Every structure is written in structure tokens, then in C-alpha cells.
N, C-alpha and C positions, 0 to 999 in steps of 0.2 A: 777642292775650287773653298771660296771666303762671302761670307753676307757681309758686304764691308757700309754704311749707313754714308749717304754721300751728302753735302749742300752743295747747290748750282747755285751762287750767285752772280747775277748779270752787273753788268761793269758800263759805267755813265759813255765810257768811248766806246764802250760794244762791245760785244765779247763773253764769255762768264770762264769764272772761277771757282774750281770742284778743292772741298775740303772732306774732310771728315772729322763728327767730333767723337769716333772712335778711338782717329789717328790721328796726330795733327803735325803727323811731319810730313805725309800726304795734300801739299800742291799741287794740282796742274789746273791749263785753262786751257780755252778751244775756242773759234770766230762764232762759229753756234753750236746750240747743245751733242747734238750728235759729233762734232771733232772736239768737244769738252771729255763724254762718255765717252771716249777714243780711248782715248787720253790717257783714263786714266788707271788703266793694262798696265801699259811702263810707268807710271807713278807710283800704286804700288807693288809692283817689283821691285821700283828702286829702294820702299821702303820695307822691303824685307830683306834682303841685300844686306840692306844697314842696322836691322836688329840681328842682323846672325853675325855678321860683323862682330856685331857689339853685348853678344851673349848673354841679348835677351831673342824670349820670345815672345809672336801677336798675341793679342788682348784670345781670350779662351772664345771670348763672345761672338766674336765673328769667324768660328769657323763654321760650317752647313748642318744645320740641322740631322738630326738621325730622321729616318723614314720616317716616320714613326710624327714628329713636332710639324707642326703646320707652320709652314712657309707661309710672307707673308709680301706684298711691294706693293710698290706707288711710281706713282711711273705719273711723269706730264703728256698728253694728250693732247694738242694744235686741235684747231676747227677745220673746219675749210675755210 
């Protein structure tokens, strides 16, 4: 598993584009935040496959921390 920072950018026509500052090849989208987030897995898998085909390693800083490290997370939470 990996910890990948993601940027969800709202689009004028609706929906969201998702990118990652540490994996510039990762680009996906969705009509809703939930759909965009769900599409990230396929986009990440495609990027990991590309890196493997090119003989490159994924950035070390996206690996999950050891059990002793603190893990932080940001979340978008809508109000009712």
C-alpha cells in the first residue's frame, strides 16, 4: 500500500480532476468527489505499471510508514 498526496480540482463544467504532486503521471477524474476518489486506484495502477515498464522505482516518500511513525490524513467533509 502507498500513501499518495492527491489534489482534487473542481472543473467549471462539473466534476473533479485528480492529480498528484509526487506522481505527475497520475491523472484521473470523476463526476463527483466519490467517483474521482474511486478512480484513483486504477490511475495509480497504470502509473505503477508504467514505472515498472520503464525500470523506474516509485518515489520512496509514498511508501507507507513503519508502525512507529505517525500517519496523518486530510479529508473533505461536507455538511448536511
